[in-house]
N, CA, C and O of each residue as an XYZ file, in Angstrom:
444
protein
N      51.005    -12.699    -12.019
C      52.290    -12.033    -11.789
C      52.110    -11.001    -10.683
O      51.066    -10.358    -10.575
N      53.160    -10.857     -9.858
C      53.146     -9.846     -8.805
C      54.551     -9.308     -8.625
O      55.525    -10.059     -8.653
N      54.645     -8.014     -8.441
C      55.931     -7.403     -8.105
C      55.956     -7.116     -6.618
O      54.977     -6.643     -6.042
N      57.093     -7.411     -6.008
C      57.266     -7.205     -4.578
C      58.417     -6.238     -4.355
O      59.498     -6.408     -4.919
N      58.184     -5.232     -3.538
C      59.213     -4.225     -3.293
C      59.409     -4.075     -1.788
O      58.505     -3.666     -1.059
N      60.621     -4.421     -1.345
C      60.943     -4.307      0.065
C      61.449     -2.913      0.415
O      62.022     -2.214     -0.421
N      61.230     -2.527      1.655
C      61.758     -1.255      2.163
C      61.905     -1.359      3.668
O      61.425     -2.307      4.290
N      62.580     -0.365      4.250
C      62.706     -0.324      5.702
C      64.053     -0.761      6.241
O      64.305     -0.665      7.442
N      64.919     -1.240      5.364
C      66.238     -1.636      5.821
C      67.095     -0.428      6.156
O      66.704      0.718      5.932
N      68.276     -0.711      6.698
C      69.189      0.368      7.034
C      70.210     -0.085      8.039
O      70.398     -1.280      8.268
N      70.871      0.889      8.640
C      71.893      0.631      9.652
C      71.263      0.787     11.032
O      70.594      1.780     11.319
N      71.488     -0.200     11.867
C      70.945     -0.161     13.221
C      71.992     -0.710     14.174
O      72.780     -1.582     13.807
N      71.998     -0.202     15.386
C      72.948     -0.690     16.380
C      72.497     -2.021     16.950
O      71.303     -2.318     16.949
N      73.424     -2.823     17.434
C      73.033     -4.074     18.093
C      72.022     -3.808     19.205
O      72.164     -2.876     19.997
N      71.003     -4.655     19.235
C      69.916     -4.464     20.190
C      68.795     -3.589     19.684
O      67.760     -3.458     20.337
N      68.992     -2.989     18.530
C      67.981     -2.099     17.971
C      66.890     -2.830     17.211
O      66.876     -4.058     17.132
N      65.980     -2.047     16.656
C      64.826     -2.604     15.951
C      64.672     -1.973     14.575
O      65.071     -0.831     14.344
N      64.091     -2.736     13.683
C      63.697     -2.249     12.366
C      62.388     -2.919     11.990
O      62.074     -4.020     12.442
N      61.632     -2.223     11.149
C      60.414     -2.807     10.595
C      60.526     -2.789      9.077
O      60.584     -1.730      8.453
N      60.556     -3.974      8.503
C      60.613     -4.102      7.053
C      59.210     -4.187      6.479
O      58.296     -4.733      7.098
N      59.062     -3.640      5.291
C      57.796     -3.716      4.564
C      58.031     -4.333      3.195
O      59.106     -4.194      2.611
N      57.031     -5.003      2.703
C      57.062     -5.585      1.357
C      55.740     -5.231      0.689
O      54.695     -5.792      1.021
N      55.794     -4.298     -0.250
C      54.598     -3.846     -0.941
C      54.398     -4.648     -2.223
O      55.318     -4.788     -3.030
N      53.201     -5.168     -2.398
C      52.879     -5.956     -3.593
C      52.152     -5.095     -4.614
O      51.452     -4.143     -4.268
N      52.335     -5.453     -5.885
C      51.747     -4.671     -6.969
C      50.281     -5.003     -7.214
O      49.604     -4.334     -7.994
N      49.805     -6.028     -6.551
C      48.392     -6.394     -6.673
C      47.930     -6.972     -5.342
O      48.711     -7.103     -4.400
N      46.678     -7.307     -5.282
C      46.125     -7.878     -4.063
C      46.879     -9.136     -3.658
O      47.217     -9.974     -4.494
N      47.135     -9.251     -2.362
C      47.814    -10.439     -1.858
C      46.836    -11.422     -1.224
O      47.238    -12.424     -0.634
N      45.561    -11.122     -1.354
C      44.563    -12.011     -0.745
C      44.688    -13.424     -1.300
O      44.494    -14.398     -0.572
N      45.012    -13.539     -2.589
C      45.079    -14.853     -3.215
C      46.431    -15.537     -3.023
O      46.611    -16.684     -3.433
N      47.365    -14.845     -2.411
C      48.680    -15.441     -2.170
C      48.605    -16.225     -0.874
O      48.457    -15.663      0.211
N      48.711    -17.530     -1.016
C      48.476    -18.407      0.127
C      49.522    -18.200      1.217
O      49.191    -18.063      2.395
N      50.767    -18.179      0.815
C      51.835    -18.043      1.794
C      52.812    -16.967      1.363
O      53.230    -16.912      0.206
N      53.172    -16.102      2.319
C      54.204    -15.116      2.080
C      55.289    -15.313      3.126
O      55.038    -15.825      4.217
N      56.487    -14.900      2.776
C      57.613    -15.190      3.659
C      58.712    -14.147      3.530
O      58.785    -13.406      2.550
N      59.547    -14.113      4.530
C      60.777    -13.312      4.527
C      61.964    -14.279      4.570
O      61.980    -15.241      5.337
N      62.939    -13.996      3.735
C      64.195    -14.713      3.720
C      65.316    -13.690      3.927
O      65.100    -12.483      3.826
N      66.500    -14.192      4.214
C      67.668    -13.321      4.300
C      68.892    -14.055      3.769
O      68.974    -15.283      3.796
N      69.831    -13.262      3.289
C      71.060    -13.824      2.765
C      72.220    -12.945      3.184
O      72.309    -11.778      2.802
N      73.108    -13.526      3.977
C      74.310    -12.837      4.408
C      75.400    -13.038      3.364
O      75.329    -13.989      2.585
N      76.408    -12.169      3.325
C      77.484    -12.314      2.345
C      78.140    -13.686      2.431
O      78.541    -14.127      3.508
N      78.244    -14.353      1.291
C      78.892    -15.652      1.227
C      78.071    -16.797      1.774
O      78.565    -17.919      1.891
N      76.808    -16.524      2.115
C      75.971    -17.562      2.707
C      74.780    -17.850      1.806
O      74.456    -17.075      0.906
N      74.140    -18.979      2.066
C      72.928    -19.311      1.332
C      71.747    -18.510      1.876
O      71.725    -18.104      3.038
N      70.780    -18.301      1.010
C      69.561    -17.633      1.444
C      68.813    -18.554      2.411
O      68.690    -19.754      2.163
N      68.320    -17.991      3.502
C      67.630    -18.799      4.493
C      66.265    -18.200      4.831
O      66.057    -16.988      4.779
N      65.356    -19.090      5.175
C      64.028    -18.667      5.580
C      64.098    -18.014      6.965
O      64.737    -18.538      7.877
N      63.441    -16.876      7.104
C      63.343    -16.201      8.391
C      61.973    -16.466      9.013
O      61.876    -16.872     10.172
N      60.923    -16.234      8.238
C      59.569    -16.402      8.760
C      58.614    -16.637      7.602
O      58.787    -16.101      6.507
N      57.603    -17.452      7.873
C      56.615    -17.783      6.853
C      55.230    -17.588      7.428
O      54.939    -18.024      8.542
N      54.372    -16.924      6.652
C      53.026    -16.621      7.122
C      52.009    -17.106      6.102
O      51.840    -16.479      5.056
N      51.341    -18.192      6.381
C      50.295    -18.648      5.472
C      49.031    -17.825      5.660
O      48.856    -17.182      6.695
N      48.144    -17.840      4.661
C      46.887    -17.100      4.776
C      46.073    -17.651      5.931
O      45.456    -16.898      6.684
N      46.074    -18.951      6.066
C      45.500    -19.590      7.244
C      46.505    -20.603      7.742
O      47.300    -21.141      6.972
N      46.464    -20.856      9.030
C      47.427    -21.806      9.553
C      48.478    -21.134     10.405
O      48.402    -19.942     10.700
N      49.450    -21.915     10.789
C      50.417    -21.453     11.768
C      51.593    -20.727     11.129
O      52.138    -21.167     10.116
N      51.965    -19.628     11.727
C      53.161    -18.907     11.328
C      54.384    -19.662     11.824
O      54.374    -20.212     12.925
N      55.426    -19.689     11.020
C      56.657    -20.356     11.443
C      57.826    -19.386     11.373
O      57.869    -18.500     10.519
N      58.765    -19.567     12.279
C      59.975    -18.759     12.361
C      61.185    -19.681     12.470
O      61.111    -20.760     13.057
N      62.287    -19.241     11.901
C      63.506    -19.966     12.154
C      63.870    -19.792     13.627
O      63.585    -18.750     14.218
N      64.492    -20.796     14.216
C      64.733    -20.794     15.660
C      65.487    -19.543     16.123
O      65.245    -19.038     17.219
N      66.388    -19.055     15.296
C      67.251    -17.948     15.713
C      66.491    -16.645     15.958
O      66.992    -15.760     16.651
N      65.291    -16.518     15.398
C      64.562    -15.244     15.528
C      63.314    -15.362     16.380
O      62.634    -14.364     16.621
N      63.006    -16.549     16.834
C      61.792    -16.724     17.640
C      61.808    -15.827     18.870
O      62.807    -15.736     19.584
N      60.685    -15.171     19.098
C      60.571    -14.275     20.244
C      61.069    -12.867     19.971
O      60.845    -11.970     20.784
N      61.736    -12.651     18.851
C      62.267    -11.326     18.531
C      61.662    -10.739     17.256
O      61.489     -9.524     17.160
N      61.347    -11.569     16.298
C      60.794    -11.125     15.019
C      59.317    -11.481     14.948
O      58.879    -12.494     15.494
N      58.559    -10.629     14.264
C      57.143    -10.887     14.056
C      56.782    -10.588     12.610
O      57.027     -9.487     12.115
N      56.202    -11.568     11.938
C      55.748    -11.394     10.561
C      54.247    -11.172     10.564
O      53.505    -11.893     11.231
N      53.806    -10.177      9.821
C      52.379     -9.898      9.700
C      52.075     -9.504      8.254
O      52.971     -9.139      7.493
N      50.810     -9.583      7.899
C      50.398     -9.147      6.566
C      49.146     -8.298      6.697
O      48.279     -8.566      7.529
N      49.064     -7.276      5.866
C      47.881     -6.424      5.800
C      47.295     -6.592      4.406
O      47.758     -5.971      3.450
N      46.294     -7.419      4.298
C      45.721     -7.705      2.981
C      45.077     -6.472      2.361
O      45.059     -6.331      1.138
N      44.550     -5.580      3.193
C      43.921     -4.370      2.659
C      44.951     -3.436      2.029
O      44.656     -2.718      1.073
N      46.172     -3.458      2.586
C      47.248     -2.604      2.067
C      48.188     -3.362      1.128
O      49.152     -2.791      0.619
N      47.910     -4.641      0.902
C      48.757     -5.467      0.019
C      50.213     -5.439      0.474
O      51.123     -5.326     -0.347
N      50.425     -5.540      1.763
C      51.767     -5.389      2.317
C      52.070     -6.469      3.347
O      51.222     -6.841      4.158
N      53.283     -6.951      3.291
C      53.826     -7.887      4.270
C      54.837     -7.130      5.120
O      55.571     -6.283      4.611
N      54.875     -7.432      6.406
C      55.787     -6.749      7.313
C      56.657     -7.743      8.066
O      56.312     -8.915      8.216
N      57.793     -7.244      8.534
C      58.636     -8.014      9.444
C      59.157     -7.046     10.501
O      59.988     -6.184     10.214
N      58.667     -7.197     11.706
C      59.164     -6.415     12.835
C      60.326     -7.175     13.444
O      60.184     -8.331     13.842
N      61.479     -6.519     13.515
C      62.682     -7.161     14.020
C      63.186     -6.405     15.243
O      63.507     -5.219     15.166
N      63.249     -7.096     16.353
C      63.715     -6.504     17.606
C      64.991     -7.188     18.077
O      65.291     -8.309     17.667
N      65.733     -6.514     18.931
C      66.959     -7.068     19.517
C      67.880     -7.623     18.432
O      68.353     -8.756     18.522
N      68.120     -6.832     17.435
C      68.945     -7.288     16.314
C      70.388     -7.507     16.728
O      70.919     -6.819     17.600
N      71.005     -8.479     16.083
C      72.376     -8.884     16.382
C      73.243     -8.681     15.144
O      72.750     -8.766     14.019
N      74.535     -8.413     15.345
C      75.414     -8.158     14.184
C      75.400     -9.278     13.141
O      75.499     -9.012     11.943
N      75.281    -10.505     13.587
C      75.284    -11.633     12.640
C      74.029    -11.699     11.794
O      73.930    -12.529     10.891
N      73.070    -10.831     12.078
C      71.858    -10.783     11.264
C      71.967     -9.759     10.127
O      70.999     -9.501      9.412
N      73.128     -9.198      9.981
C      73.384     -8.346      8.825
C      73.221     -9.170      7.554
O      73.933    -10.151      7.343
N      72.284     -8.765      6.718
C      71.930     -9.531      5.529
C      71.103     -8.663      4.600
O      70.666     -7.568      4.957
N      70.902     -9.179      3.411
C      69.851     -8.644      2.549
C      68.594     -9.449      2.849
O      68.615    -10.679      2.828
N      67.505     -8.751      3.126
C      66.248     -9.396      3.469
C      65.317     -9.330      2.269
O      65.108     -8.272      1.677
N      64.758    -10.498      1.923
C      63.916    -10.642      0.749
C      62.502    -11.058      1.134
O      62.285    -11.835      2.064
N      61.566    -10.522      0.397
C      60.172    -10.907      0.507
C      59.862    -11.922     -0.594
O      60.365    -11.812     -1.712
N      59.038    -12.899     -0.268
C      58.691    -13.935     -1.249
C      57.208    -14.261     -1.123
O      56.662    -14.361     -0.024
N      56.572    -14.423     -2.282
C      55.167    -14.801     -2.284
C      54.741    -15.296     -3.646
O      55.077    -14.699     -4.669
N      53.999    -16.390     -3.656
C      53.476    -16.924     -4.909
C      54.585    -17.235     -5.904
O      54.381    -17.177     -7.117
N      55.750    -17.562     -5.382
C      56.873    -17.904     -6.250
C      57.668    -16.716     -6.737
O      58.659    -16.889     -7.447
N      57.260    -15.517     -6.374
C      57.955    -14.313     -6.802
C      58.802    -13.760     -5.645
O      58.510    -13.968     -4.467
N      59.866    -13.043     -6.043
C      60.795    -12.468     -5.078
C      60.936    -10.976     -5.315
O      60.864    -10.489     -6.443
N      61.142    -10.260     -4.202
C      61.551     -8.873     -4.336
C      63.048     -8.800     -4.539
O      63.730     -9.825     -4.579
N      63.561     -7.580     -4.667
C      64.987     -7.386     -4.880
C      65.757     -7.287     -3.583
O      66.988     -7.307     -3.597
N      65.078     -7.183     -2.486
C      65.743     -7.182     -1.195
C      66.004     -5.803     -0.635
O      66.029     -4.806     -1.356
N      66.200     -5.775      0.677
C      66.571     -4.544      1.370
C      67.685     -4.879      2.349
O      67.607     -5.869      3.076
N      68.715     -4.055      2.363
C      69.896     -4.324      3.174
C      69.650     -3.936      4.623
O      69.187     -2.835      4.919
N      69.968     -4.856      5.514
C      69.944     -4.588      6.950
C      71.351     -4.777      7.479
O      71.944     -5.844      7.323
N      71.880     -3.746      8.101
C      73.225     -3.807      8.671
C      73.123     -3.513     10.157
O      72.619     -2.470     10.574
N      73.612     -4.456     10.942
C      73.584     -4.315     12.392
C      75.028     -4.116     12.862
O      75.844     -5.036     12.823
N      75.313     -2.914     13.296
C      76.696     -2.588     13.659
C      76.716     -1.370     14.561
O      75.864     -0.485     14.478
N      77.722     -1.356     15.427
C      77.904     -0.186     16.285
C      78.900      0.781     15.655
O      79.187      1.832     16.229
């Protein structure tokens, strides 16, 4: 079992940046793949980025070149650096790993 707690969301202007964090309650070394998802109002939850322990990182096409997913195994934390944010990316962002989900952090992109 692992608890995941997201943080770092908030209100940002279009073109701005945010860095999301996902803190795990235990070591994430054994978690093979961790990922960020997002869900906009009235929409299905969608994959944003996936980071396996080994292997290639994948991003949804809409965020390629702007978002970067990283993990710090020593700090038991997953990150998502988001640059050049767009209003349509307003969503709740969720961390996922080992089949467990966090409760999400709200990101609002608006002027």
